[in-house]
GUMARKE-41272 format. One record per atom (N, C-alpha, C): x, y, z. Coordinates in steps of 0.05 Angstrom, whole numbers, padded with zeros to 5 digits, always signed. Layout:
XYZ...
This chain:
-00842-00467-00324-00847-00476-00296-00820-00487-00288-00809-00480-00263-00781-00488-00254-00782-00519-00246-00763-00535-00251-00760-00560-00238-00756-00559-00212-00770-00576-00196-00760-00579-00165-00730-00581-00159-00719-00567-00137-00694-00571-00135-00682-00597-00130-00698-00615-00121-00692-00641-00114-00687-00656-00141-00695-00646-00163-00697-00664-00189-00666-00660-00199-00650-00641-00189-00623-00638-00200-00598-00652-00184-00609-00668-00163-00592-00679-00145-00578-00704-00158-00591-00720-00173-00576-00747-00185-00562-00735-00209-00565-00715-00224-00548-00704-00245-00524-00694-00232-00528-00675-00209-00506-00664-00197-00484-00685-00185-00497-00706-00171-00480-00728-00160-00464-00743-00181-00479-00746-00207-00463-00759-00228-00440-00746-00240-00446-00717-00240-00427-00702-00251-00398-00702-00235-00410-00698-00204-00387-00697-00185-00370-00722-00188-00382-00744-00186-00369-00770-00185-00350-00772-00208-00360-00763-00235-00340-00764-00255-00319-00745-00253-00314-00723-00232-00296-00708-00229-00295-00687-00252-00319-00675-00266-00313-00659-00284-00320-00629-00279-00327-00624-00252-00333-00597-00246-00321-00593-00219-00319-00567-00211-00308-00556-00186-00328-00562-00167-00318-00571-00141-00334-00577-00123-00357-00554-00115-00350-00528-00116-00366-00509-00114-00389-00503-00139-00389-00517-00158-00408-00515-00180-00434-00523-00175-00455-00518-00187-00482-00521-00182-00492-00531-00208-00516-00548-00212-00527-00550-00236-00555-00544-00233-00568-00528-00252-00592-00518-00250-00610-00527-00273-00637-00536-00272-00652-00546-00294-00679-00529-00290-00689-00519-00317-00716-00510-00318-00732-00531-00336-00755-00532-00325-00773-00553-00342-00798-00541-00349-00812-00551-00370-00839-00545-00376-00859-00561-00364-00888-00553-00374-00908-00567-00360-00907-00599-00362-00895-00609-00382-00892-00639-00389-00867-00649-00379-00853-00631-00359-00829-00645-00348-00803-00647-00369-00808-00633-00390-00785-00633-00405-00767-00612-00405-00739-00614-00404-00721-00594-00397-00720-00577-00418-00717-00553-00413-00712-00527-00432-00684-00515-00428-00675-00517-00406-00654-00501-00398-00635-00520-00377-00613-00522-00383-00596-00536-00366-00570-00516-00358-00561-00513-00335-00536-00494-00330-00521-00508-00309-00495-00506-00312-00477-00517-00290-00455-00499-00289-00448-00484-00264-00427-00467-00264-00422-00457-00235-00397-00444-00228-00392-00431-00206-00392-00400-00210-00401-00388-00191-00405-00359-00195-00395-00344-00174-00379-00324-00172-00369-00306-00148-00377-00278-00155-00386-00266-00133-00397-00238-00135-00375-00218-00121-00371-00196-00132-00354-00176-00120-00372-00147-00121-00377-00136-00096-00402-00118-00098-00386-00094-00081-00393-00070-00092-00385-00043-00075-00416-00033-00064-00412-00028-00038-00435-00017-00027-00430+00002-00002-00450+00018+00001-00449+00037+00022-00456+00029+00052-00432+00033+00069-00439+00020+00093-00438+00044+00114-00441+00038+00144-00438+00060+00160-00409+00071+00161-00387+00056+00148-00362+00068+00149-00355+00074+00124-00370+00078+00109-00364+00089+00077-00363+00066+00059-00356+00071+00036-00360+00050+00013-00342+00027+00017-00350+00001+00018-00334-00023+00024-00342-00042+00001-00323-00062+00004-00326-00085-00019-00339-00109-00004-00350-00128-00011-00357-00152-00004-00357-00175-00026-00345-00197-00021-00343-00216-00040-00358-00242-00029-00370-00258-00044-00383-00282-00038-00387-00298-00062-00390-00326-00058-00397-00344-00080-00427-00351-00082-00438-00359-00107-00465-00373-00105-00462-00401-00088-00480-00398-00068-00480-00417-00050-00489-00446-00061-00482-00468-00044-00491-00496-00053-00521-00499-00050-00532-00482-00033-00564-00488-00031-00576-00467-00050-00567-00454-00072-00579-00442-00085-00598-00456-00103-00622-00449-00114-00643-00464-00126-00655-00449-00149-00666-00464-00167-00686-00453-00189-00710-00444-00178-00717-00418-00183-00745-00409-00171-00765-00412-00191-00790-00410-00184-00818-00419-00199-00819-00394-00220-00805-00373-00215-00809-00350-00238-00791-00356-00263-00772-00379-00259-00766-00389-00285-00785-00403-00303-00778-00399-00333-00797-00408-00352-00785-00420-00375-00798-00434-00385-00791-00446-00415-00797-00425-00437-00815-00406-00431-00826-00390-00450-00846-00401-00468-00860-00385-00483-00880-00393-00503-00871-00383-00530-00872-00401-00546-00866-00398-00578-00879-00372-00589-00858-00357-00600-00865-00330-00614-00878-00313-00590-00879-00314-00564-00890-00301-00547-00870-00287-00526-00853-00312-00519-00831-00302-00497-00806-00323-00499-00787-00317-00488-00762-00334-00489-00758-00345-00460-00740-00369-00460-00737-00379-00435-00720-00362-00414-00729-00367-00389-00714-00351-00366-00705-00372-00349-00681-00368-00335-00671-00379-00316-00667-00364-00292-00684-00368-00270-00680-00350-00244-00667-00367-00222-00646-00360-00210-00634-00373-00193-00636-00356-00162-00647-00367-00144-00648-00353-00120-00631-00364-00092-00619-00342-00078-00604-00351-00054-00607-00331-00031-00596-00338-00009-00597-00320+00013-00626-00306+00016-00627-00282+00027-00650-00269+00034-00662-00249+00010-00668-00264-00011-00679-00249-00033-00660-00239-00056-00640-00258-00056-00619-00250-00082-00622-00268-00100-00626-00255-00126-00631-00271-00149-00614-00267-00174-00604-00292-00186-00590-00284-00210-00606-00293-00233-00607-00276-00252-00630-00285-00276-00613-00284-00305-00620-00304-00321-00610-00306-00349-00634-00306-00366-00631-00287-00381-00656-00283-00406-00642-00292-00430-00656-00315-00442-00645-00326-00467-00659-00317-00491-00647-00314-00513-00659-00309-00541-00645-00328-00560-00657-00326-00583-00647-00347-00604-00653-00335-00628-00636-00344-00649-00637-00338-00679-00640-00367-00691-00644-00368-00718-00645-00395-00728-00620-00413-00725-00599-00399-00720-00573-00416-00716-00560-00416-00692-00570-00396-00675-00556-00396-00648-00572-00386-00625-00564-00386-00601-00577-00376-00575-00557-00362-00560-00565-00349-00542-00549-00333-00526-00565-00321-00499-00548-00318-00479-00558-00304-00453-00555-00273-00458-00583-00263-00468-00578-00234-00481-00580-00217-00456-00589-00227-00433-00590-00206-00411-00583-00222-00385-00563-00210-00371-00561-00222-00345-00566-00200-00320-00581-00209-00305-00591-00193-00282-00588-00203-00258-00575-00185-00237-00568-00192-00211-00584-00175-00193-00603-00185-00176-00616-00170-00154-00609-00178-00128-00599-00157-00111-00591-00167-00084-00605-00148-00061-00603-00159-00040-00620-00145-00016-00598-00135+00003-00591-00111+00006-00577-00098+00023-00578-00104+00054-00604-00114+00062-00612-00117+00089-00601-00142+00094-00592-00162+00077-00582-00186+00091-00554-00182+00096-00556-00184+00126-00528-00179+00141-00508-00203+00138-00518-00228+00125-00497-00249+00119-00479-00240+00096-00485-00221+00078-00474-00214+00053-00464-00187+00056-00480-00171+00070-00479-00141+00067-00474-00128+00094-00450-00131+00109-00453-00125+00137-00452-00093+00139-00465-00084+00157-00473-00053+00164-00477-00037+00142-00495-00044+00123-00502-00031+00100-00518-00006+00112-00512+00017+00095-00522+00044+00112-00553+00043+00095-00562+00026+00084-00590+00027+00069-00603+00002+00075-00630+00002+00079-00645-00020+00081-00660-00027+00058-00653-00018+00037-00669-00020+00012-00674-00054+00009-00699-00058-00001-00705-00083-00003-00690-00098-00026-00688-00080-00051-00676-00094-00075-00658-00074-00086-00636-00082-00098-00624-00066-00121-00621-00084-00144-00621-00077-00165-00620-00092-00191-00597-00079-00207-00580-00095-00219-00564-00088-00240-00563-00107-00263-00562-00098-00290-00560-00116-00307-00541-00108-00331-00534-00131-00351-00517-00127-00370-00522-00147-00392-00515-00140-00417-00511-00158-00439-00487-00175-00435-00489-00197-00448-00464-00220-00440-00454-00229-00467-00432-00243-00467-00423-00255-00492-00426-00286-00491-00441-00296-00474-00451-00323-00471-00469-00334-00496-00456-00346-00516-00475-00352-00539-00459-00382-00550-00481-00396-00563-00473-00421-00573-00489-00428-00593-00484-00447-00613-00498-00455-00634-00524-00471-00626-00546-00472-00641-00567-00487-00634-00563-00516-00630-00573-00530-00610-00568-00558-00605-00536-00567-00593-00526-00544-00588-00497-00548-00578-00499-00535-00551-00484-00547-00532-00479-00533-00503-00458-00513-00505-00463-00492-00489-00440-00472-00488-00421-00479-00463-00395-00483-00470-00374-00492-00448-00355-00466-00447-00348-00463-00424-00323-00444-00415-00316-00449-00391-00289-00458-00391-00273-00468-00364-00264-00443-00354-00252-00427-00373-00236-00400-00363-00256-00384-00349-00246-00364-00330-00263-00344-00315-00276-00323-00338-00296-00316-00332-00309-00294-00351-00323-00276-00333-00314-00250-00331-00323-00228-00311-00345-00212-00328-00368-00210-00314-00384-00190-00328-00391-00169-00305-00385-00143-00312-00390-00121-00297-00414-00106-00300-00430-00100-00279-00454-00087-00281-00452-00065-00259-00445-00040-00267-00441-00021-00248-00424-00027-00224-00435-00028-00199-00416-00033-00178-00414-00065-00168-00421-00082-00189-00423-00110-00184-00406-00124-00207-00386-00144-00203-00372-00158-00217-00378-00188-00211-00393-00200-00230-00399-00229-00230-00377-00248-00250-00363-00265-00235-00344-00280-00246-00350-00310-00251-00363-00317-00270-00367-00347-00280-00341-00362-00287-00344-00386-00276-00318-00404-00284-00331-00435-00287-00317-00447-00303-00325-00478-00308-00356-00482-00314-00363-00463-00332-00390-00463-00343-00398-00484-00367-00420-00497-00362-00438-00511-00386-00464-00503-00381-00477-00491-00407-00504-00480-00409-00515-00485-00436-00538-00494-00432-00553-00501-00457-00583-00496-00454-00595-00479-00474-00620-00475-00478-00631-00482-00503-00659-00484-00501-00675-00495-00524-00662-00526-00529-00666-00542-00511-00654-00569-00512-00673-00586-00530-00660-00603-00541-00675-00622-00559-00684-00646-00543-00669-00655-00520-00677-00673-00504-00669-00667-00479-00670-00685-00456-00667-00674-00425-00639-00678-00415-00619-00675-00435-00590-00675-00426-00573-00653-00444-00549-00651-00433-00533-00634-00449-00524-00647-00475-00519-00633-00499-00511-00643-00523-00485-00651-00520-00472-00670-00534-00447-00681-00535-00429-00659-00555-00443-00643-00571-00424-00624-00583-00427-00597-00570-00406-00579-00568-00405-00555-00554-00394-00536-00571-00399-00510-00560-00385-00485-00574-00369-00473-00547-00347-00470-00555-00329-00463-00534-00328-00431-00533-00320-00420-00507-00319-00390-00505-00295-00383-00517-00292-00355-00523-00267-00347-00529-00244-00343-00515-00253-00343-00485-00230-00346-00468-00217-00370-00466-00229-00391-00470-00217-00418-00473-00197-00421-00498-00203-00402-00519-00185-00408-00544-00156-00395-00540-00136-00408-00553-00109-00394-00551-00107-00371-00563-00093-00354-00553-00091-00325-00565-00074-00326-00590-00084-00310-00610-00071-00310-00636-00045-00299-00636-00022-00305-00650+00000-00294-00649-00002-00268-00660+00012-00247-00649+00007-00219-00659+00023-00216-00688+00011-00203-00707+00024-00197-00731+00046-00181-00727+00067-00187-00744+00091-00172-00742+00088-00144-00750+00095-00127-00737+00091-00098-00740+00118-00085-00749+00123-00072-00773+00146-00059-00779+00146-00030-00767+00167-00024-00760+00173+00003-00751+00202+00015-00761+00199+00041-00765+00220+00055-00777+00247+00051-00756+00269+00046-00772+00294+00038-00753+00303+00063-00736+00290+00085-00746+00301+00110-00730+00282+00112-00708+00259+00101-00703+00241+00108-00684+00229+00080-00672+00247+00067-00660+00239+00038-00649+00218+00040-00628+00201+00020-00623+00180+00021-00603+00192+00017-00576+00187+00037-00557+00203+00034-00535+00191+00015-00515+00208+00003-00499+00196-00018-00479+00188-00003-00458+00171-00020-00443+00159-00005-00419+00182+00005-00397+00180+00030-00395+00196+00043-00370+00193+00028-00343+00214+00020-00329+00211+00014-00301+00225+00028-00283+00212+00042-00262+00225+00059-00241+00242+00043-00224+00259+00054-00210+00272+00033-00189+00256+00019-00171+00268-00007-00167+00253-00026-00153+00253-00024-00123+00233-00019-00107+00237-00013-00077+00250-00041-00065+00259-00037-00041+00271-00062-00024+00249-00076-00020+00258-00098-00003+00241-00119+00004+00215-00105+00023+00191-00114+00017+00170-00101+00036+00169-00111+00064+00160-00092+00082+00159-00101+00110+00141-00124+00113+00143-00139+00131+00122-00162+00136+00104-00155+00157+00076-00161+00152+00057-00148+00169+00039-00177+00176+00026-00173+00200+00008-00193+00209-00019-00186+00206-00036-00203+00193-00064-00196+00190-00082-00215+00199-00105-00205+00214-00125-00223+00226-00153-00216+00218-00168-00235+00208-00196-00229+00196-00215-00244+00216-00233-00236+00234-00249-00253+00253-00281-00240+00244-00296-00256+00259-00325-00251+00262-00334-00258+00289-00361-00257+00292-00370-00267+00319-00364-00297+00324-00355-00313+00307-00354-00339+00315-00324-00340+00312-00306-00327+00313-00277-00327+00318-00261-00318+00293-00234-00326+00296-00216-00322+00272-00221-00339+00249-00220-00329+00225-00222-00347+00202-00200-00345+00184-00185-00326+00190-00160-00319+00174-00137-00308+00189-00111-00319+00189-00090-00310+00201-00069-00308+00177-00051-00285+00175-00032-00284+00153-00007-00266+00159+00015-00275+00155+00038-00257+00160+00053-00257+00133+00059-00233+00122+00068-00235+00096+00078-00204+00088+00097-00204+00072+00106-00175+00058+00095-00178+00031+00084-00153+00023+00069-00153-00006+00078-00130-00024+00086-00137-00049+00098-00119-00069+00078-00122-00095+00071-00101-00103+00052-00101-00127+00069-00093-00152+00065-00105-00174+00079-00100-00200+00058-00096-00222+00054-00072-00232+00037-00061-00248+00043-00049-00271+00036-00055-00292+00040-00044-00321+00017-00032-00332+00021-00003-00339-00003+00009-00347+00010+00032-00374-00013+00040-00385-00007+00062-00404-00012+00090-00398+00010+00105-00405+00009+00133-00391-00006+00150-00416-00010+00172-00409-00024+00195-00427-00011+00200-00451+00017+00196-00451+00033+00200-00474+00036+00175-00491+00019+00154-00487+00017+00128-00499+00042+00110-00496+00059+00115-00481+00083+00098-00469+00073+00082-00448+00084+00060-00445+00079+00043-00421+00101+00043-00400+00090+00040-00376+00108+00042-00351+00101+00019-00333+00123+00009-00320+00118-00014-00302+00127-00003-00274+00103-00004-00258+00110+00008-00230+00112-00014-00209+00131-00014-00194+00132-00037-00170+00135-00020-00145+00115-00027-00126+00115-00013-00096+00101-00031-00080+00114-00023-00055+00108-00042-00031+00082-00033-00019+00069-00051-00004+00046-00048+00010+00058-00039+00040+00055-00013+00046+00063-00005+00075+00041-00010+00096+00047-00028+00114+00022-00035+00133+00019-00014+00153+00036+00008+00155+00032+00033+00173+00008+00046+00162+00005+00046+00132-00014+00065+00118-00040+00051+00103-00041+00026+00119-00064+00004+00109-00085+00000+00130-00108+00001+00118-00134-00007+00132-00141-00034+00127-00139-00052+00148-00148-00079+00143-00180-00086+00152-00189-00097+00131-00216-00111+00131-00220-00134+00124-00244-00148+00125-00247-00176+00118-00275-00188+00121-00277-00212+00113-00301-00226+00117-00299-00254+00122-00316-00268+00134-00316-00299+00136-00341-00308+00129-00338-00332+00116-00358-00347+00107-00349-00378+00109-00368-00398+00108-00363-00426+00105-00347-00432+00080-00349-00417+00057-00339-00422+00032-00314-00408+00025-00318-00380+00033-00298-00358+00025-00293-00341+00046-00264-00338+00048-00255-00318+00069-00239-00294+00055-00244-00269+00058-00229-00249+00047-00213-00231+00064-00193-00222+00056-00174-00202+00066-00175-00180+00049-00183-00154+00061-00183-00130+00043-00161-00110+00058-00143-00100+00038-00123-00082+00047-00130-00058+00033-00138-00035+00047-00139-00007+00034-00120+00014+00042-00112+00024+00020-00090+00047+00024-00108+00074+00017-00089+00092+00012-00101+00122+00007-00116+00119-00021-00105+00107-00042-00120+00105-00069-00123+00078-00079-00120+00058-00059-00123+00029-00077-00137+00012-00056-00149-00012-00064-00163-00030-00050-00151-00059-00062-00139-00074-00046-00130-00099-00054-00141-00123-00039-00153-00141-00052-00170-00158-00040-00162-00188-00045-00155-00205-00023-00147-00229-00026-00173-00251-00019-00180-00271-00036-00201-00291-00031-00190-00316-00027-00197-00327-00005-00189-00353-00003-00213-00374+00000-00212-00396-00018-00231-00418-00019-00222-00444-00006-00238-00461-00007-00234-00483+00005-00249-00506-00013-00233-00531-00017-00240-00551-00030-00252-00575-00011-00278-00576-00007-00285-00596+00014-00278-00625+00010-00272-00631-00019-00267-00660-00022-00242-00665-00012-00217-00648-00017-00190-00651-00008-00180-00640+00018-00198-00626+00033-00198-00612+00057-00171-00595+00052-00171-00576+00033-00148-00561+00022-00161-00532+00025-00145-00513+00036-00153-00484+00031-00132-00473+00014-00140-00450-00003-00120-00439-00024-00127-00412-00027-00110-00396-00038-00116-00370-00049-00129-00372-00079-00154-00367-00083-00166-00368-00105-00169-00347-00119-00172-00322-00106-00174-00296-00123-00160-00271-00109-00153-00251-00127-00142-00231-00122-00154-00207-00138-00160-00185-00125-00176-00161-00139-00161-00136-00131-00153-00118-00150-00141-00097-00141-00154-00074-00158-00161-00049-00144-00173-00026-00154-00157-00005-00145-00144+00010-00162-00126+00034-00157-00125+00053-00181-00110+00076-00172-00110+00101-00192-00083+00109-00194-00077+00120-00218-00050+00131-00225-00057+00158-00240-00045+00178-00231-00050+00207-00240-00043+00211-00264-00016+00194-00276-00010+00195-00305-00019+00174-00323-00036+00160-00311-00049+00139-00333-00067+00148-00353-00069+00136-00373-00085+00142-00396-00116+00133-00384-00117+00115-00371-00143+00108-00362-00139+00114-00326-00147+00131-00314-00139+00137-00285-00145+00116-00268-00169+00099-00273-00172+00076-00255-00158+00049-00265-00145+00032-00251-00134+00012-00260-00150-00013-00241-00159-00031-00255-00172-00053-00243-00166-00082-00256-00158-00100-00236-00150-00126-00241-00162-00143-00224-00172-00170-00239-00182-00187-00220-00179-00214-00234-00172-00237-00217-00169-00261-00224-00181-00280-00202-00206-00297-00205-00215-00314-00190-00213-00345-00190-00194-00350-00208-00184-00376-00211-00158-00382-00203-00147-00373-00184-00120-00383-00176-00121-00406-00157-00095-00419-00154-00097-00442-00138-00068-00441-00122-00065-00420-00110-00041-00412-00096-00039-00418-00068-00020-00415-00051-00015-00422-00023-00037-00441-00009-00033-00464-00019-00049-00487-00015-00040-00500+00012-00053-00506+00027-00048-00525+00053-00074-00538+00064-00073-00560+00078-00092-00572+00092-00104-00558+00112-00135-00554+00112-00151-00539+00130-00141-00550+00157-00134-00529+00177-00124-00535+00202-00095-00531+00207-00079-00532+00185-00052-00529+00181-00046-00499+00173-00022-00490+00173-00013-00468+00158+00008-00468+00134+00001-00452+00116+00021-00451+00092+00043-00433+00100+00069-00441+00092+00093-00426+00100+00109-00422+00080+00122-00405+00072+00144-00402+00051+00161-00380+00053+00186-00380+00062+00204-00358+00065+00215-00349+00038+00216-00366+00017+00224-00356-00010+00203-00338-00022+00213-00317-00037+00195-00302-00053+00179-00315-00068+00147-00312-00073+00128-00322-00091+00115-00299-00104+00115-00307-00135+00107-00288-00151+00078-00301-00160+00055-00285-00155+00026-00294-00163+00017-00276-00189+00016-00288-00212+00009-00276-00238-00024-00274-00236-00029-00248-00226-00060-00245-00229-00070-00238-00260-00059-00223-00273-00065-00215-00302-00039-00209-00319-00047-00204-00346-00020-00200-00358-00005-00172-00349-00022-00152-00338-00009-00130-00327-00006-00125-00301-00009-00146-00287-00011-00143-00253-00002-00170-00242+00015-00169-00224+00023-00195-00208+00033-00180-00179+00033-00201-00159+00037-00195-00137+00062-00214-00123+00079-00200-00116+00103-00211-00103+00099-00218-00071+00098-00240-00060+00095-00245-00032+00120-00257-00020+00129-00244+00004+00152-00249+00018+00146-00264+00041+00160-00284+00053+00160-00294+00078+00133-00299+00086+00116-00311+00071+00086-00314+00078+00083-00338+00097+00063-00336+00115+00050-00358+00127+00022-00346+00135+00006-00367+00123-00022-00364+00125-00040-00385+00129-00062-00384+00144-00081-00402+00150-00107-00393+00148-00129-00405+00132-00151-00400+00127-00174-00419+00140-00199-00407+00149-00220-00421+00158-00215-00438+00186-00204-00456+00188-00197-00466+00217-00178-00456+00229-00180-00440+00247-00157-00427+00263-00166-00433+00291-00147-00447+00311-00152-00450+00337-00139-00431+00350-00151-00420+00371-00138-00401+00390-00120-00376+00379-00129-00368+00358-00119-00344+00344-00085-00352+00340-00077-00379+00337-00049-00386+00332-00048-00399+00304-00028-00403+00292-00022-00416+00266-00020-00446+00276-00029-00463+00259-00031-00493+00264-00005-00504+00251+00001-00527+00250+00023-00543+00237+00032-00532+00212+00055-00532+00206+00067-00517+00180+00067-00540+00161+00061-00527+00135+00064-00543+00111+00076-00526+00091+00105-00534+00086+00126-00520+00073+00123-00516+00046+00129-00496+00032+00125-00493+00000+00143-00507-00012+00140-00510-00041+00157-00532-00056+00183-00513-00052+00184-00486-00056+00208-00471-00060+00227-00474-00040+00219-00475-00011+00232-00478+00012+00245-00510+00011+00226-00529+00003+00237-00554+00006+00261-00560-00012+00257-00544-00042+00280-00551-00057+00305-00537-00045+00304-00513-00032+00328-00498-00022+00339-00513-00001+00324-00530+00013+00331-00550+00036+00347-00573+00020+00338-00580-00002+00354-00605-00015+00382-00595-00024+00389-00571-00029+00413-00563-00040+00438-00573-00018+00434-00557+00010+00452-00563+00029+00455-00591+00038+00434-00608+00035+00431-00635+00040+00445-00651+00019+00445-00642-00005+00457-00658-00028+00488-00650-00027+00497-00626-00022+00526-00620-00014+00535-00637+00008+00524-00634+00027+00531-00645+00053+00536-00680+00046+00512-00690+00033+00518-00720+00023+00539-00728+00007+00547-00709-00009+00569-00713-00034+00594-00710-00017+00595-00690+00001+00624-00687+00019+00627-00712+00034+00603-00723+00049+00608-00746+00066+00617-00770+00050+00607-00773+00026+00609-00795+00007+00643-00794-00004+00651-00767-00007+00677-00765-00017+00695-00772+00006+00694-00763+00034+00706-00771+00054+00706-00803+00057+00684-00814+00057+00682-00843+00057+00701-00855+00036+00700-00848+00009+00716-00858-00012+00743-00855-00003+00753-00832+00006+00784-00828+00012+00791-00847+00034+00775-00854+00056+00779-00866+00076+00784-00895+00072+00767-00906+00053+00765-00937+00044+00793-00939+00026+00799-00920+00008+00823-00922-00009+00849-00922+00010+00849-00906+00032+00870-00903+00050+00876-00933+00059+00850-00945+00071+00851-00969+00085+00861-00991+00069+00856-00992+00045+00861-01011+00022+00892-01008+00018+00902-00985+00011+00928-00977+00011+00947-00990+00032+00938-00983+00050+00953-00992+00081+00951-01020+00082+00936-01035+00079+00933-01065+00077+00954-01077+00056+00952-01063+00035+00971-01075+00012+00999-01069+00019+01006-01048+00029+01033-01043+00039+01046-01063+00060+01027-01072+00081+01036-01088+00101+01035-01118+00088+01023-01125+00068+01027-01150+00053+01054-01158+00043+01069-01135+00038+01097-01141+00028+01118-01150+00047+01109-01149+00071+01135-01157+00091+01123-01183+00106+01144-01200+00114+01138-01222+00130+01152-01221+00159+01140-01235+00172+01149-01231+00207+01173-01248+00206+01197-01240+00220+01217-01259+00226+01215-01272+00255
């Protein structure tokens, strides 16, 4: 039996006060008939879904909302008959389900299932089907030792057909021996430092070729973007975009391609919600999505996620996909705009980065379709310090020369007496 949603409020408040989790995280508890907790979970989750709309295949992105709750279909299971299940519900019939299994030494989320309702206009605008439910599922690598909590700060993406769920700042424990998380933990592989690659010897006659780089295009054109819904504008942006992608070709050589986003050949879409605002740029063979989040505690908006899906005819794997939902770029106070004239490089993954030129962006609170007060980036502030420092040094030098001249003149007059 699932514990009532109100039962998780004191625990959630305590964790928030301790500053241990992101503001968008939620804690969920499943209890048995004796009110003993058997599952505790605390995490943030973001969803990326492809679906059919009246205008073709589109993408939507949204987060697990704050009002998501544990449903009564959750269960602590029965010994030797069933395993514990955590079912989280939100929106109009959407559920995220975790099925747990165990061995004598460990437990894991053996199956993750996401069921969504395409008729929910809040998440799936203009869906071409009104199917009540669509379900996708996948095995996971969420696993921990018995009597230890599973802990993963890094993002962990789980792809299920046309859905990608990204978990971050995760703490999960099943088969609890008491009513709280264990002090001991099993860390996920994503949090572990990458091992140093073993040295590989190659014949001197055939050195390993470095990735080839075609000629770099010039500075990309700056374009203006606007995302609105029935409540008004939720995103204004002006920027030039350049993509830097490294991939493996069919002949097993690596190539790095750098190309600009041409606004004349780009279709602009997006979505607005209280927690996440998205900007989707679609070209002939690629889709680039920017996701902006908001920290309610600090009243700051920021670029939190970038997702690219594209294709290369000469690639070993024709489809190239890169996704990162743990960014903290382009930050400014809600109601103000972020501005940076200097080129900014946002590293999305090891093989994909975005160069952003002459950016000005404002998310969530946009008054009258106009940018608010400017908050300059650190790069621009540092660039301003250089001429100020040079000017100050020159002024100091002139002052020193003037003082030396006056002192010298005074001493020369002191050697003469008036007759």
